[in-house]
C-alpha positions, 0 to 999 in steps of 0.5 A, spaced: 165 206 108 162 199 104 169 197 105 169 199 113 162 195 113 165 190 111 171 188 115 167 189 121 162 184 118 167 179 116 169 178 124 162 175 125 158 181 128 153 183 122 149 187 128 156 191 130 156 193 122 149 196 122 150 200 128 157 204 125 152 205 119 147 208 124 151 212 127 155 214 120 149 217 117 147 221 123 155 224 123 154 226 116 147 228 116 150 233 122 157 234 117 151 237 111 147 241 117 154 245 119 156 245 112 162 240 113 160 235 108 156 236 102 153 230 102 152 224 106 155 217 104 151 213 109 145 214 107 147 210 100 148 204 103 143 199 104 145 194 111 140 190 109 142 189 101 150 189 102 151 186 108 150 178 109 144 176 112 144 173 119 142 165 121 138 168 127 144 165 132 150 167 132 156 163 134 163 166 135 169 163 131 172 157 136 178 153 135 175 145 135 176 142 142 181 137 139 186 144 139 185 147 145 191 144 148 196 147 142 191 154 144 192 153 152 200 152 150 200 158 145 197 164 151 201 161 156 207 162 151 205 169 149 210 175 150 206 181 149 203 185 154 202 181 161 195 184 163 192 181 156 196 174 156 193 173 164 186 177 161 186 170 156 188 165 161 182 168 166 177 167 160 179 160 158 178 158 166 172 162 167 168 163 160 165 169 161 163 174 156 168 178 154 164 185 156 163 182 162 171 180 164 174 186 161 170 191 167 171 187 172 172 191 179 177 188 184 171 189 189 167 184 186 171 179 188 171 175 195 179 171 194 176 167 201 169 164 199 173 163 192 167 167 188 167 172 182 160 176 183 158 179 177 153 185 179 146 184 175 146 191 172 153 188 167 149 181 166 142 184 164 139 180 170 135 181 177 141 177 180 149 177 181 152 171 177 156 167 181 163 165 178 166 159 182 173 161 182 178 153 182 185 155 184 188 156 177 183 163 177 185 165 184 192 164 182 191 168 175 188 174 180 193 174 184 198 175 179 193 181 176 193 184 183 200 185 183 200 188 177 193 192 178 192 192 185 192 200 185 187 200 180 180 200 180 178 195 174 182 188 175 183 188 167 187 195 167 192 196 162 193 203 158 194 209 161 189 214 160 184 207 159 180 204 165 182 197 162 183 193 156 178 192 151 175 186 147 179 187 141 186 188 146 185 180 146 182 179 139 188 182 136 193 178 141 189 172 138 190 173 132 198 175 133 198 168 136 196 166 128 188 165 130 185 169 125 179 168 123 179 162 128 179 163 135 176 170 139 175 170 147 167 169 146 169 163 143 171 160 149 164 159 152 162 154 146 169 151 147 167 150 154 160 148 153 162 143 149 168 140 152 164 140 159 158 136 157 163 131 153 166 130 161 159 128 164 156 134 166 149 136 165 146 141 160 143 145 166 149 146 170 153 148 164 147 153 162 147 155 169 154 157 169 154 160 163 149 165 165 144 163 159 136 166 161 132 162 164 125 163 161 121 160 168 124 165 174 122 159 179 126 154 176 131 160 175 131 160 182 131 153 183 137 152 179 141 157 182 139 154 189 141 148 187 147 147 182 152 152 185 156 146 189 155 142 181 158 148 178 164 149 184 166 142 182 165 143 174 170 150 175 175 146 178 175 140 174 175 145 167 181 148 170 184 142 171 182 139 165 186 145 161 192 144 165 192 137 163 191 138 156 197 144 156 201 138 159 199 133 154 195 128 158 191 124 156 184 126 158 179 120 158 171 123 159 167 121 166 163 116 162 168 112 160 169 105 162 176 106 164 173 111 170 179 117 170 176 124 168 183 128 169 190 127 164 193 121 165 
């Protein structure tokens, strides 16, 4: 039991390990009540003692920005399941949370408007979260529609399941050689870092990341005012990834040389 918990914790998800322990206690307790097991081994484990203390801020594993070119090349060359490869590509382009993406349904997308509106209930927000779609994201979506257009979920893959799981993408990254170095969630941190370096304001980047805004008036203002900038930013990000994949030199917007895409 302890070995299992520590294996989960090693992936950087301490809270998940704690929830597994809690549920295991309940399962074993039921087993005792029904005569299926003599004792509850999970009851002897104190999560606060055996699991490492969290820092209060969870930083998912991610490669360094300098490693992005090889990462996007590895994703493009991935020889596993095609839906998984397209999912990783789409996540890199949109940097949404994994749970938000893998649950995506076709009716959330307006391809003419180049928008993905994630329902508020999945975001734990009052309003839908708008993800402007770059040309590259729309191309990826078109490829997924050819594969899964008849299914409810965009990232449907394995018969018997509604969609791929977060672990599907995680294990694909493992097979590419990124175990303990990159997660699906890691694209968010990479995008936040690089987009700031490319000259985008923290407010614009944070709004696209759907970070909670404490002041509701400010939140409404940010939503209304920053959408055009976010559209520009998302296309710039997609072009930036393509330039890096092709091996171009990328110069930030603040550079005296004036270029901001690959040269």
